[in-house]
N, CA, C and O of each residue as an XYZ file, in Angstrom:
320
protein
N      38.932     26.869     18.024
C      38.749     25.510     18.430
C      37.504     25.434     19.295
O      37.258     26.303     20.131
N      36.742     24.409     19.088
C      35.457     24.321     19.757
C      35.586     23.943     21.227
O      34.884     24.510     22.065
N      36.444     23.020     21.556
C      36.590     22.581     22.938
C      37.755     23.344     23.585
O      38.829     23.429     22.989
N      37.569     23.895     24.781
C      38.638     24.703     25.385
C      39.915     23.922     25.683
O      40.996     24.512     25.689
N      39.828     22.641     25.926
C      41.013     21.858     26.244
C      41.766     21.349     25.027
O      42.824     20.739     25.177
N      41.250     21.582     23.825
C      41.874     21.061     22.616
C      43.255     21.674     22.380
O      44.199     20.958     22.048
N      43.379     22.965     22.546
C      44.664     23.635     22.339
C      45.689     23.136     23.349
O      46.849     22.912     23.005
N      45.263     22.963     24.587
C      46.157     22.447     25.615
C      46.575     21.016     25.298
O      47.746     20.668     25.449
N      45.642     20.193     24.863
C      45.942     18.800     24.520
C      46.940     18.733     23.367
O      47.884     17.944     23.412
N      46.743     19.551     22.339
C      47.670     19.577     21.200
C      49.055     20.016     21.657
O      50.061     19.431     21.255
N      49.107     21.043     22.495
C      50.392     21.524     23.001
C      51.119     20.479     23.820
O      52.327     20.302     23.660
N      50.407     19.780     24.697
C      51.039     18.763     25.538
C      51.508     17.562     24.727
O      52.616     17.069     24.935
N      50.681     17.091     23.811
C      51.072     15.947     22.985
C      52.262     16.310     22.102
O      53.204     15.527     21.977
N      52.224     17.487     21.492
C      53.338     17.931     20.652
C      54.622     18.073     21.445
O      55.689     17.684     20.971
N      54.531     18.631     22.657
C      55.711     18.782     23.503
C      56.289     17.425     23.874
O      57.504     17.234     23.831
N      55.429     16.484     24.236
C      55.914     15.152     24.610
C      56.565     14.430     23.439
O      57.612     13.803     23.602
N      55.958     14.511     22.265
C      56.517     13.830     21.093
C      57.858     14.441     20.692
O      58.816     13.712     20.434
N      57.933     15.757     20.638
C      59.185     16.404     20.234
C      60.258     16.191     21.295
O      61.421     15.969     20.955
N      59.890     16.255     22.578
C      60.875     16.007     23.631
C      61.396     14.576     23.557
O      62.586     14.337     23.763
N      60.520     13.630     23.267
C      60.943     12.241     23.110
C      61.930     12.119     21.956
O      62.927     11.404     22.060
N      61.658     12.804     20.876
C      62.553     12.744     19.718
C      63.852     13.506     19.958
O      64.886     13.152     19.392
N      63.815     14.545     20.788
C      65.024     15.326     21.068
C      65.978     14.580     21.996
O      67.189     14.573     21.776
N      65.436     13.964     23.017
C      66.271     13.437     24.091
C      66.504     11.935     24.028
O      67.176     11.386     24.901
N      65.978     11.269     23.041
C      66.241      9.847     22.842
C      66.646      9.636     21.387
O      66.369     10.490     20.545
N      67.284      8.537     21.081
C      67.721      8.297     19.695
C      66.637      7.706     18.803
O      66.951      6.968     17.868
N      65.373      8.011     19.067
C      64.278      7.436     18.284
C      64.410      7.799     16.801
O      64.369      6.924     15.937
N      64.565      9.079     16.518
C      64.641      9.495     15.112
C      65.939      9.052     14.442
O      65.951      8.755     13.248
N      67.018      9.007     15.196
C      68.287      8.558     14.620
C      68.160      7.115     14.158
O      68.581      6.771     13.054
N      67.579      6.270     15.007
C      67.382      4.858     14.639
C      66.410      4.745     13.464
O      66.651      3.989     12.523
N      65.304      5.506     13.525
C      64.317      5.458     12.448
C      64.908      5.921     11.121
O      64.716      5.271     10.094
N      65.626      7.045     11.141
C      66.234      7.540      9.907
C      67.277      6.559      9.379
O      67.381      6.359      8.169
N      68.054      5.943     10.280
C      69.046      4.958      9.852
C      68.389      3.750      9.213
O      68.887      3.222      8.219
N      67.274      3.308      9.777
C      66.569      2.148      9.236
C      65.932      2.455      7.884
O      65.812      1.571      7.036
N      65.527      3.697      7.686
C      64.895      4.081      6.423
C      65.895      4.509      5.356
O      65.513      4.803      4.224
N      67.178      4.543      5.721
C      68.194      4.953      4.759
C      68.316      6.455      4.623
O      68.827      6.947      3.617
N      67.860      7.183      5.609
C      67.924      8.644      5.583
C      68.935      9.187      6.590
O      68.761     10.283      7.122
N      69.990      8.416      6.851
C      70.972      8.799      7.861
C      71.676     10.115      7.529
O      72.191     10.778      8.429
N      71.704     10.493      6.283
C      72.362     11.752      5.915
C      71.591     12.970      6.427
O      72.141     14.070      6.471
N      70.337     12.792      6.811
C      69.527     13.908      7.325
C      69.631     14.091      8.830
O      69.065     15.042      9.370
N      70.333     13.212      9.514
C      70.424     13.268     10.971
C      71.069     14.574     11.426
O      70.710     15.097     12.481
N      71.989     15.096     10.673
C      72.660     16.348     11.030
C      71.724     17.542     11.049
O      72.032     18.552     11.682
N      70.608     17.453     10.383
C      69.663     18.571     10.319
C      68.545     18.486     11.354
O      67.699     19.378     11.419
N      68.528     17.431     12.160
C      67.446     17.259     13.129
C      67.386     18.394     14.145
O      66.298     18.805     14.549
N      68.546     18.907     14.563
C      68.561     20.001     15.538
C      67.888     21.253     15.002
O      67.276     22.003     15.762
N      67.995     21.484     13.704
C      67.385     22.671     13.099
C      65.862     22.596     13.086
O      65.190     23.621     12.966
N      65.323     21.403     13.207
C      63.872     21.206     13.189
C      63.330     20.949     14.591
O      62.322     21.534     14.988
N      63.999     20.075     15.338
C      63.464     19.640     16.628
C      63.491     20.731     17.703
O      62.516     20.884     18.438
N      64.567     21.478     17.808
C      64.635     22.499     18.852
C      63.613     23.621     18.644
O      62.945     24.002     19.606
N      63.460     24.171     17.426
C      62.383     25.148     17.236
C      60.990     24.561     17.456
O      60.100     25.242     17.966
N      60.803     23.296     17.071
C      59.500     22.658     17.302
C      59.239     22.492     18.789
O      58.109     22.681     19.240
N      60.259     22.145     19.555
C      60.108     22.016     21.005
C      59.757     23.363     21.627
O      58.870     23.438     22.477
N      60.431     24.407     21.218
C      60.132     25.749     21.728
C      58.710     26.161     21.356
O      57.999     26.741     22.177
N      58.293     25.868     20.130
C      56.937     26.204     19.687
C      55.891     25.493     20.532
O      54.935     26.119     20.990
N      56.061     24.184     20.745
C      55.052     23.426     21.488
C      55.043     23.782     22.974
O      53.985     23.756     23.601
N      56.192     24.111     23.543
C      56.197     24.587     24.931
C      55.468     25.922     25.015
O      54.696     26.152     25.947
N      55.708     26.801     24.048
C      54.991     28.078     24.015
C      53.497     27.894     23.816
O      52.699     28.595     24.439
N      53.109     26.964     22.961
C      51.699     26.678     22.731
C      51.036     26.155     24.002
O      49.909     26.538     24.318
N      51.724     25.289     24.727
C      51.196     24.770     25.984
C      51.051     25.889     27.008
O      50.036     25.967     27.699
N      52.048     26.748     27.110
C      51.974     27.874     28.051
C      50.833     28.817     27.684
O      50.112     29.288     28.563
N      50.667     29.092     26.404
C      49.569     29.951     25.961
C      48.212     29.330     26.278
O      47.296     30.022     26.725
N      48.085     28.031     26.048
C      46.817     27.346     26.325
C      46.506     27.359     27.813
O      45.352     27.539     28.203
N      47.533     27.167     28.656
C      47.313     27.233     30.104
C      46.906     28.636     30.535
O      46.012     28.804     31.364
N      47.566     29.644     29.967
C      47.233     31.040     30.290
C      45.805     31.363     29.853
O      45.051     32.011     30.579
N      45.453     30.902     28.662
C      44.107     31.155     28.137
C      43.041     30.444     28.976
O      41.976     31.003     29.238
N      43.330     29.224     29.388
C      42.396     28.466     30.204
C      42.218     29.127     31.573
O      41.103     29.197     32.090
N      43.305     29.605     32.151
C      43.228     30.292     33.444
C      42.440     31.593     33.320
O      41.661     31.944     34.206
N      42.651     32.300     32.219
C      41.936     33.551     31.974
C      40.440     33.300     31.816
O      39.624     34.062     32.334
N      40.075     32.228     31.097
C      38.658     31.891     30.910
C      38.014     31.474     32.217
O      36.861     31.820     32.472
N      38.736     30.739     33.049
C      38.192     30.330     34.333
C      37.998     31.533     35.242
O      37.027     31.593     35.995
N      38.908     32.482     35.176
C      38.789     33.678     36.004
C      37.604     34.525     35.561
O      36.941     35.140     36.397
N      37.326     34.569     34.258
C      36.198     35.371     33.786
C      34.870     34.684     34.063
O      33.846     35.354     34.202
N      34.871     33.344     34.147
C      33.648     32.607     34.454
C      33.343     32.613     35.938
O      32.178     32.519     36.324
N      34.354     32.720     36.776
C      34.193     32.700     38.218
C      34.775     33.980     38.820
O      35.860     33.941     39.399
N      34.072     35.119     38.695
C      34.611     36.352     39.236
C      34.662     36.282     40.764
O      33.847     35.593     41.379
N      35.621     36.994     41.384
C      35.699     36.973     42.846
C      34.431     37.563     43.458
O      33.866     38.524     42.935
N      33.988     36.974     44.579
C      32.734     37.402     45.187
C      32.892     38.671     45.997
O      31.903     39.342     46.291
N      34.106     39.011     46.360
C      34.343     40.231     47.130
C      34.196     40.026     48.631
O      34.368     40.972     49.399
N      33.883     38.817     49.060
C      33.744     38.519     50.479
C      35.089     38.091     51.047
O      35.825     37.321     50.430
N      35.392     38.597     52.215
C      36.610     38.206     52.915
C      36.306     36.986     53.762
O      35.200     36.880     54.292
N      37.251     36.050     53.911
C      36.992     34.883     54.751
C      37.436     35.104     56.153
O      37.291     34.217     56.994
């Protein structure tokens, strides 16, 4: 990815969207309105792994960003 914050942005947006779908009845209402209510029982099989993936992606992006900042700004070795 060209921009360093892109991975973090994708992770945060994905986490927010999946968390919204996990903890609110957004998808249940949407599936019911579309006539796909029979698929509601399978949402847990998709949403929980997706939530874990996006939380992991966000954590990885934060770790990578911290690592890049540390390599760009090495400690000066001076005591305060």
